[in-house]
N, C-alpha and C positions, 0 to 999 in steps of 0.2 A: 515560611520552610522553604529549605533551597531546593531541594532534592523531593518529589516527588515517584513514588513508584507505583505505576495503575494496573490497574484493572480492568479487561475489555471486557465488551458487549460481545456476543457469540452469534455463530450465526448457523443456522443447521440444514442449508442448502441441499438438494437431494446429490450433488455430485461432492461430498463432501469425504471425508476422510477418518483415522483416529489420531495419526501422527502427532495432531496439535497440542494432542491430550498424553500420548505416552511417549515421544519426544520432549516435547516443547514445554511440560509439566502443566497445561492447561485445565483448570479443575469445570468440570463439565460432566453433565450428569447423562447427557443422551448419546444416543448410540452412533452418532455423525455429527463430526464438527466442523462444516468447510474454512471457516474465518474467524478470526479475533480482531475487533476492533482497535487496534493499541491506542492511538495516540485518535479521541474524537470528543467533538464537542457536536456532531452529527446528531437531529433528533430521532434517524433511525438505529440508531445503535450510539449511545454514548461511552466514554471510559473512566471510571471513578478512581478514586483514591484509596489505595489498596491500605494505608496505615498512615498512622500519626496523628497530628493533633484534628485534620480534615477526614479520616478513615471515611469511606461508603457516602462520602460528598462526590457527584459527579465531577466533572472535568471544568463543564461550564457552572457550576453552581461556587468552584475555588475560585474561579476568574471574576465572578460577581461579587465576592466577598473582596476578592484582595484588590481588582482593579486591575485593567489590561495593561498598566505595568509590569505585570509581571510577565507577560507576553513580548516585551519590546517596542520600540520606535517601528519596524518592518511593521508589526502587525496593525497598526495605525491606518493602511491606504487601505485593509479590508474591511467590507463591513462585517463580515462572521472572522469565526475563526476558521483562518486560510486553509488547513491541509489535514489529510487525515490518512492515517497508516495503519495499513493490516499483515496478518500473516493470512497465508492462502493457502490450504491442505486440498490440492486437485486429486484425488481417486479416481476420477474419471474424465474425460474432456468437459471444459469448460463450454456453454456455448459460445457462438460467434457474431461478434458485437462489434459496437461502434461507439463514440463519446461526439456528443456535440460539443462546439467551444462557447465561451463564456454568450456572445450575444444571440446565439440560436436557442440557448438553454434556457436564458433568461427572459426572451419572449415566449419559449412557448413553455418551460417548465416552472417557472419562477423561481430557478436557483441557479448556479453557475454551472458552469460546462466541466469536462474532465481532461483536464492532461498528467500525465500519471507517470512512473518508470517502476519498474519488474529488476527485481536483482534475486537471481534461482539461488536460494538456500540449500537447497539440498531437491536432486531426482534422481530416478529410478533408473537402468539401463536404459538406453535407447528412447526416451522420455523428448519431446517434441510441443513446440505452441506453432501456432500463425501468427505470421505477422507483417500486414498488408497483405498486397496482392505479387504475385510473380510474374505479370504482365499486365499492361493497360486493359483494361475491360471498359467495356460500353456500359452507357445505360441500361437499355435494351437488356444486352447479356445478361449482367447485373441480374436483374428482374428475372427474367428466364431462369436462371441456375439455381437461385432462391426458392424458386416455386418447382424446378423438378430435381432439386435436391440436390444438385453438380455441383455447389460452389467453393466446397474443398479444392477441386482440381485446379483453380486458377490461382488459390492463395497459398502465399511464399512460404513452407513448412521448412522450421527451424530446429534442429536435434540442438538440444540446450545441456549445458555440464555445469557442477557450480561454480560457482562464480558470476554467472556472462549476466549483463545487464543488458534492459532494452529502456529508452525515451519512447515512451507513446503518443503521440500527439493527436490531437481532436481530430475527427475523420479517419484516421491509422485503423482500420478491420483488424480483426486481432483475435485470440481466444488462447488462452493456455490448457495445455493438453495434462492427458493423463500420466499421474508419477510425477509432478514439481511442487515443490514447496517452494511459494514464494513469498520475498517482501513487498510489497504493494505500498507505494509512497505515489500520493496521490493531490490534487484541490478536492477541498471539503464539498463533496457532490456525490449525490447515488442515482444520476442520471448516466441511464444504461441501453442504448436501444438493441435489441433483441435481434438477433438479424438467421438465425440459423440453429437449432435446438435438434437435431438427428431423430426428430418427432416422439422425444422423453414425454414422460409422461412423470405428474408430481405426485406425492403419497394418496392425494384425492382421485387418482386416474383422469388426470383435466391434464390438456398437454398445456406447455408454459405460451406466454401470450408473446407473440412478437409484435415487434414495431418497425415494420417495412417499411411504411411508405416515410417515416423519419429519418428512419437509417437512411433511405436515398436519398434522401435531401443535402445529407453531412457527410456524404462518406467521401475519402481521396480514391478516384477508382485510377490510379498511377501507383505504379513497385514502390514501398518504401525505401527510402536511401538506407543501406545498414549505417549503424550506430557512428554518429559523431564524436568526435569528441568534445569531452569536458573538460578535461584536463586542466588543473590538477584534480577535481571533485571526478567521481562517478556520474552525479547527474547536477544539472543547474539550470533551471528558468526563473519566472517570475514570480513565481510562488514557492519553491524550495531551492536546497540546496545539500547535496551529501553527500557522504563522505562514508569512506571504510575504514577503521581503527584495527589492526592487530597486536594483541600483545602476546609473546610465545611463553612469558613466564620462567624465561629465561635471559637470554640476552635483551628484550625487549620484554620487561615485565610493569613499567608504572609511566606513566605520561601524565605530563602537566599540560591544561587547559584555562584559556578565559572566557566567561559569559559577560557579555556587557553590557550595556543598556539597547542595544539593536535589537537584539533575538533571543528567542530560550533556545534550548538543547534536546532533542531528547533521541537519545542512546536506547536504539535497538537492538535487544542481545541474541545475535545469533547462533553462538557454538562457547561454550567453555562457562567460565565465573570469574567472580572477581570483588571488587569495593569503590565505590565512586563516594568520592571526600569532598564538601565543599562548606564554608562557614561552619565550623566546627557540628556538620552534620555527616554521619558516614548511613550508607544504605550497602548492604551486601545484594549482588543479583547473579544468575543462572541464566541460562541459555531459554530462549522464550519470553524474558523478561521487557518490558519496557517502562524507563525515569523520562521524568521532564526534572531539568537544571534550569531555573527560572532567570529571566533576563535581569540584567544588574548585580548576578551570585558573584564573580568577581572569578578569581581562582579556584579549578578542581583538579581531583585528583584522581587518574582511572591506575586500578593495579591489579594484576591479575592474568589470566592462560585464557583470553579471550578473542571471539572477533566481535564486533558493533559497527552497527551502521547510526551515523551520526547526521542528523537532520536539523536544518538550520532554517528560520526565514530569509 
């Protein structure tokens, strides 16, 4: 198979909402759907093949059966599947958190650190997020503000609009705010150090665990520079490259691409609908879908009226 339509793992974190069900067509029985892990081989939440010959196999199982050649040559430098792609629906503010780099995470968590990017798929009027500090903060002040619940006062609050992007390097303190739907492309890691959670309690009445000491060791306490340019991409680093594709169904309703032997391609459908064709295979898609085109497929065609994030290694 050259085209794999994927089915995600679903996460019911307490801050989630219903938009991924109502607007993004996710099949889920619970009351709260916070995240869907759309491209994942992580032990905490795999993605699965939705149809065809390998239906209901996990993506990891598929790779083991077909060989790593389906991922491409760039994947060979990584010990494990290198990236993880999610949709996130923040019905409430997420915790203020920070991620470690590879060195710290491997030494302390036995998995990779986390570099990630956010793309604002949709947002309510007045929605915002935290992205780094508004000024330089000393270590003692940071500790004190965490303890006395005044940390948000020194964070860089950014009001967002649809289409905004944020590249979040390890050590950057951050949090998604209420009313944001985010596409997140990240390293294949689930290491998050929660710094502040507004005193919220989980469904069992317990406050969620904080990781303050580790966070203090990895947090960059200087203001984050506003977004640097990754042109012609919307984000690019040693783990992933992300581009945005828009077909309006009129002047631009069809486009061809090539998937060579260097990398697979993930298509994350932000809006609209269409069809992808490759190697005499066809797969219809709509808003919310995630599809993987395997490395070495060659030419493929996208047509329809849609917005898509295209991710490669």
